[in-house]
KEKOL-425456 format. One record per atom (N, C-alpha, C, CB): residue in three letters; atom name; x, y, z. Coordinates in pm, whole numbers, padded with zeros to 5 digits, always signed. Glycine has a CB too. Layout:
BEGIN
ALA	CA	X	Y	Z
...
# end
This chain:
BEGIN
MET	N	-01120	+00632	+02740
MET	CA	-01152	+00692	+02578
MET	C	-01025	+00541	+02498
MET	CB	-01068	+00942	+02544
ALA	N	-01025	+00463	+02404
ALA	CA	-00913	+00434	+02346
ALA	C	-00856	+00532	+02224
ALA	CB	-00934	+00305	+02307
LYS	N	-00724	+00521	+02214
LYS	CA	-00650	+00573	+02150
LYS	C	-00728	+00576	+01987
LYS	CB	-00518	+00502	+02177
GLN	N	-00738	+00665	+01931
GLN	CA	-00801	+00664	+01758
GLN	C	-00701	+00740	+01670
GLN	CB	-00967	+00756	+01734
VAL	N	-00719	+00658	+01537
VAL	CA	-00659	+00720	+01409
VAL	C	-00743	+00778	+01340
VAL	CB	-00598	+00636	+01323
MET	N	-00668	+00888	+01245
MET	CA	-00789	+00946	+01156
MET	C	-00700	+00893	+01052
MET	CB	-00844	+01127	+01154
ILE	N	-00777	+00821	+00920
ILE	CA	-00695	+00780	+00851
ILE	C	-00766	+00888	+00685
ILE	CB	-00694	+00590	+00867
THR	N	-00699	+00968	+00612
THR	CA	-00739	+01008	+00517
THR	C	-00663	+00952	+00337
THR	CB	-00730	+01145	+00564
LEU	N	-00755	+00934	+00235
LEU	CA	-00697	+00880	+00133
LEU	C	-00649	+00982	+00064
LEU	CB	-00773	+00800	+00063
VAL	N	-00531	+00983	+00012
VAL	CA	-00470	+01111	-00026
VAL	C	-00418	+01064	-00233
VAL	CB	-00297	+01147	+00119
LYS	N	-00435	+00903	-00248
LYS	CA	-00371	+00927	-00342
LYS	C	-00502	+00773	-00409
LYS	CB	-00171	+00927	-00320
SER	N	-00491	+00762	-00544
SER	CA	-00670	+00708	-00593
SER	C	-00591	+00569	-00570
SER	CB	-00768	+00751	-00805
PRO	N	-00671	+00469	-00556
PRO	CA	-00650	+00344	-00543
PRO	C	-00635	+00257	-00714
PRO	CB	-00778	+00297	-00442
ILE	N	-00660	+00362	-00825
ILE	CA	-00625	+00278	-00953
ILE	C	-00545	+00246	-01001
ILE	CB	-00648	+00298	-01032
GLY	N	-00541	+00093	-01034
GLY	CA	-00408	+00059	-01030
GLY	C	-00335	-00028	-00988
GLY	CB	-00366	+00118	-00998
SER	N	-00460	-00021	-00864
SER	CA	-00372	-00085	-00696
SER	C	-00450	-00248	-00732
SER	CB	-00454	+00025	-00470
SER	N	-00378	-00367	-00696
SER	CA	-00476	-00442	-00625
SER	C	-00618	-00448	-00602
SER	CB	-00448	-00437	-00538
LYS	N	-00668	-00582	-00611
LYS	CA	-00803	-00607	-00566
LYS	C	-00833	-00588	-00440
LYS	CB	-00840	-00721	-00590
SER	N	-00684	-00674	-00397
SER	CA	-00675	-00691	-00231
SER	C	-00681	-00562	-00172
SER	CB	-00536	-00763	-00174
GLN	N	-00613	-00455	-00203
GLN	CA	-00583	-00315	-00163
GLN	C	-00660	-00240	-00186
GLN	CB	-00488	-00262	-00204
LYS	N	-00758	-00256	-00308
LYS	CA	-00925	-00177	-00307
LYS	C	-00996	-00236	-00186
LYS	CB	-01038	-00217	-00462
ASP	N	-01026	-00356	-00150
ASP	CA	-01088	-00397	-00080
ASP	C	-01093	-00364	+00065
ASP	CB	-01071	-00489	-00106
THR	N	-00920	-00330	+00153
THR	CA	-00888	-00311	+00214
THR	C	-00927	-00155	+00253
THR	CB	-00798	-00363	+00194
LEU	N	-00951	-00061	+00124
LEU	CA	-00949	+00062	+00124
LEU	C	-01097	+00059	+00161
LEU	CB	-00894	+00134	-00002
LYS	N	-01227	-00012	+00122
LYS	CA	-01321	+00020	+00115
LYS	C	-01374	-00044	+00244
LYS	CB	-01366	+00000	-00004
ALA	N	-01304	-00163	+00302
ALA	CA	-01315	-00238	+00461
ALA	C	-01262	-00115	+00534
ALA	CB	-01203	-00400	+00495
LEU	N	-01147	+00005	+00542
LEU	CA	-01123	+00124	+00624
LEU	C	-01249	+00216	+00623
LEU	CB	-00997	+00201	+00572
GLY	N	-01348	+00213	+00502
GLY	CA	-01434	+00343	+00479
GLY	C	-01362	+00464	+00386
GLY	CB	-01467	+00408	+00633
CYS	N	-01251	+00422	+00328
CYS	CA	-01165	+00515	+00274
CYS	C	-01217	+00533	+00092
CYS	CB	-00995	+00450	+00305
THR	N	-01357	+00590	+00037
THR	CA	-01413	+00581	-00068
THR	C	-01363	+00662	-00170
THR	CB	-01527	+00596	-00049
LYS	N	-01343	+00808	-00100
LYS	CA	-01277	+00932	-00216
LYS	C	-01155	+00943	-00152
LYS	CB	-01358	+01105	-00233
ILE	N	-01145	+01075	-00257
ILE	CA	-01010	+01097	-00190
ILE	C	-00984	+01226	-00126
ILE	CB	-00907	+01080	-00283
ARG	N	-00914	+01258	-00030
ARG	CA	-00944	+01356	+00084
ARG	C	-01053	+01296	+00177
ARG	CB	-00996	+01499	+00025
LYS	N	-01128	+01201	+00203
LYS	CA	-01208	+01162	+00283
LYS	C	-01141	+01112	+00369
LYS	CB	-01292	+01095	+00244
CYS	N	-01199	+01190	+00530
CYS	CA	-01117	+01103	+00642
CYS	C	-01244	+01010	+00719
CYS	CB	-01025	+01223	+00773
VAL	N	-01200	+00937	+00785
VAL	CA	-01229	+00860	+00848
VAL	C	-01169	+00808	+00983
VAL	CB	-01237	+00801	+00777
THR	N	-01221	+00789	+01099
THR	CA	-01143	+00828	+01240
THR	C	-01172	+00601	+01251
THR	CB	-01272	+01001	+01410
LYS	N	-01106	+00586	+01304
LYS	CA	-01090	+00415	+01358
LYS	C	-01010	+00451	+01496
LYS	CB	-00976	+00284	+01230
GLU	N	-01082	+00322	+01575
GLU	CA	-00966	+00306	+01676
GLU	C	-00845	+00218	+01633
GLU	CB	-01021	+00245	+01805
ASP	N	-00731	+00262	+01701
ASP	CA	-00589	+00214	+01702
ASP	C	-00628	+00053	+01756
ASP	CB	-00472	+00319	+01818
ASN	N	-00605	-00023	+01722
ASN	CA	-00586	-00157	+01709
ASN	C	-00497	-00271	+01593
ASN	CB	-00707	-00178	+01706
VAL	N	-00430	-00328	+01666
VAL	CA	-00384	-00478	+01555
VAL	C	-00420	-00474	+01425
VAL	CB	-00456	-00624	+01594
MET	N	-00566	-00478	+01395
MET	CA	-00620	-00558	+01307
MET	C	-00601	-00423	+01190
MET	CB	-00787	-00630	+01354
ILE	N	-00611	-00258	+01256
ILE	CA	-00612	-00163	+01185
ILE	C	-00515	-00125	+01120
ILE	CB	-00645	-00090	+01234
GLN	N	-00427	-00154	+01223
GLN	CA	-00238	-00123	+01206
GLN	C	-00194	-00176	+01064
GLN	CB	-00124	-00230	+01339
GLY	N	-00238	-00322	+01039
GLY	CA	-00209	-00418	+00970
GLY	C	-00248	-00329	+00805
GLY	CB	-00299	-00563	+01027
MET	N	-00413	-00318	+00829
MET	CA	-00491	-00262	+00731
MET	C	-00422	-00146	+00678
MET	CB	-00622	-00230	+00780
ILE	N	-00338	-00065	+00755
ILE	CA	-00269	+00071	+00730
ILE	C	-00144	+00026	+00667
ILE	CB	-00242	+00164	+00867
ARG	N	-00087	-00038	+00686
ARG	CA	+00028	-00100	+00628
ARG	C	+00003	-00132	+00484
ARG	CB	+00067	-00222	+00703
LYS	N	-00081	-00249	+00464
LYS	CA	-00104	-00252	+00335
LYS	C	-00159	-00143	+00239
LYS	CB	-00170	-00340	+00330
VAL	N	-00211	-00048	+00273
VAL	CA	-00236	+00058	+00150
VAL	C	-00147	+00195	+00213
VAL	CB	-00435	+00099	+00120
ALA	N	-00042	+00170	+00303
ALA	CA	+00020	+00269	+00322
ALA	C	+00052	+00425	+00253
ALA	CB	+00094	+00213	+00331
HIS	N	+00099	+00372	+00113
HIS	CA	+00116	+00447	+00020
HIS	C	-00007	+00508	-00091
HIS	CB	+00207	+00379	-00033
LEU	N	-00091	+00468	-00021
LEU	CA	-00222	+00532	-00040
LEU	C	-00301	+00637	+00039
LEU	CB	-00293	+00443	-00043
VAL	N	-00254	+00626	+00187
VAL	CA	-00340	+00701	+00288
VAL	C	-00230	+00781	+00334
VAL	CB	-00420	+00613	+00409
GLU	N	-00293	+00844	+00446
GLU	CA	-00216	+00952	+00513
GLU	C	-00257	+00934	+00657
GLU	CB	-00247	+01103	+00455
VAL	N	-00179	+00898	+00744
VAL	CA	-00232	+00858	+00894
VAL	C	-00190	+00973	+01017
VAL	CB	-00158	+00699	+00938
LYS	N	-00294	+01022	+01064
LYS	CA	-00312	+01071	+01198
LYS	C	-00305	+01021	+01374
LYS	CB	-00416	+01101	+01176
ASP	N	-00294	+01032	+01458
ASP	CA	-00290	+01013	+01545
ASP	C	-00413	+01113	+01628
ASP	CB	-00162	+01013	+01561
ILE	N	-00488	+01066	+01718
ILE	CA	-00585	+01185	+01737
ILE	C	-00587	+01153	+01912
ILE	CB	-00764	+01170	+01633
# end
């Protein structure tokens, strides 16, 4: 099984740029404290880096 990461939105995206809001939507982070599990790959890591100040990431 591939390595996975759990992404939790911890800060509101209000005041963030449109591209950061779009990145959160693409990750599936729509509400604060909602957790989503994604496969850990280069594309997801890049998206996480873009919104790192808004999310919390844990390895599963």
